[in-house]
C-alpha positions as a printed NumPy array, in Angstrom:
array([[  0.   ,   0.   ,   0.   ],
       [  1.01 ,   3.581,  -0.424],
       [  3.074,   2.926,  -3.546],
       [  1.414,   5.73 ,  -5.475],
       [ -0.551,   3.45 ,  -7.803],
       [  2.452,   1.538,  -9.136],
       [  2.326,  -2.24 ,  -9.151],
       [  6.081,  -2.658,  -9.18 ],
       [  9.159,  -1.678, -11.096],
       [  8.347,  -1.594, -14.779],
       [  4.807,  -2.874, -14.275],
       [  1.598,  -1.106, -15.231],
       [  0.072,   1.148, -12.562],
       [ -2.943,   0.017, -10.576],
       [ -6.224,   1.958, -10.769],
       [ -6.774,   4.399,  -7.918],
       [ -9.706,   4.271,  -5.552],
       [-11.267,   7.318,  -7.195],
       [-11.131,   5.602, -10.587],
       [-12.831,   2.516,  -9.159],
       [-15.57 ,   4.601,  -7.522],
       [-16.078,   6.391, -10.828],
       [-16.314,   3.015, -12.539],
       [-19.09 ,   1.947, -10.188],
       [-21.055,   5.139, -10.793],
       [-20.505,   4.828, -14.537],
       [-21.718,   1.218, -14.63 ],
       [-24.783,   2.019, -12.544],
       [-25.737,   4.914, -14.815],
       [-24.986,   3.197, -18.109],
       [-27.141,   0.181, -17.203],
       [-29.986,   1.883, -15.319],
       [-30.686,   4.729, -17.766],
       [-31.346,   2.52 , -20.841],
       [-33.27 ,   0.118, -18.613],
       [-35.626,   2.875, -17.47 ],
       [-35.941,   4.132, -21.047],
       [-36.897,   0.601, -22.13 ],
       [-39.542,   0.405, -19.404],
       [-41.007,   3.731, -20.533],
       [-41.065,   2.555, -24.15 ],
       [-42.871,  -0.607, -23.037],
       [-45.422,   1.476, -21.138],
       [-45.955,   3.899, -24.023],
       [-46.334,   1.279, -26.749],
       [-47.618,  -1.629, -24.627],
       [-44.831,  -3.747, -26.097],
       [-44.225,  -6.094, -23.181],
       [-40.656,  -6.897, -22.209],
       [-39.197,  -5.937, -25.609],
       [-38.086,  -2.435, -24.575],
       [-36.83 ,  -3.744, -21.227],
       [-34.698,  -6.381, -22.934],
       [-33.324,  -3.995, -25.53 ],
       [-32.509,  -1.401, -22.876],
       [-30.787,  -3.989, -20.731],
       [-28.722,  -5.336, -23.625],
       [-27.78 ,  -1.808, -24.713],
       [-26.709,  -0.921, -21.167],
       [-24.628,  -4.058, -20.71 ],
       [-22.843,  -3.628, -24.047],
       [-22.166,   0.054, -23.324],
       [-20.901,  -0.876, -19.854],
       [-18.425,  -3.446, -21.139],
       [-17.22 ,  -1.079, -23.863],
       [-16.769,   1.786, -21.418],
       [-14.901,  -0.337, -18.888],
       [-12.598,  -1.632, -21.593],
       [-11.842,   1.837, -22.947],
       [-11.219,   3.324, -19.492],
       [ -9.138,   0.491, -18.052],
       [ -7.268,  -1.044, -20.993],
       [ -4.099,   0.753, -19.879],
       [ -4.062,  -1.454, -16.753],
       [ -4.087,  -4.717, -18.703]])
């Protein structure tokens, strides 16, 4: 602990606590917002779970893509 985010000599740095908190907030937002939009589409068009499923899939794909883009430097 206390090594300033470095994993060792010559190794890639580790993500900071702030970055991990930001990741959690990002994932919550990127999954919940399309999910709610899908529920509203279902309610507006009486389309059953179609909007819910599409919103969930969109949120999960966007979450994986965002995590990869933000944290690929730590791989």
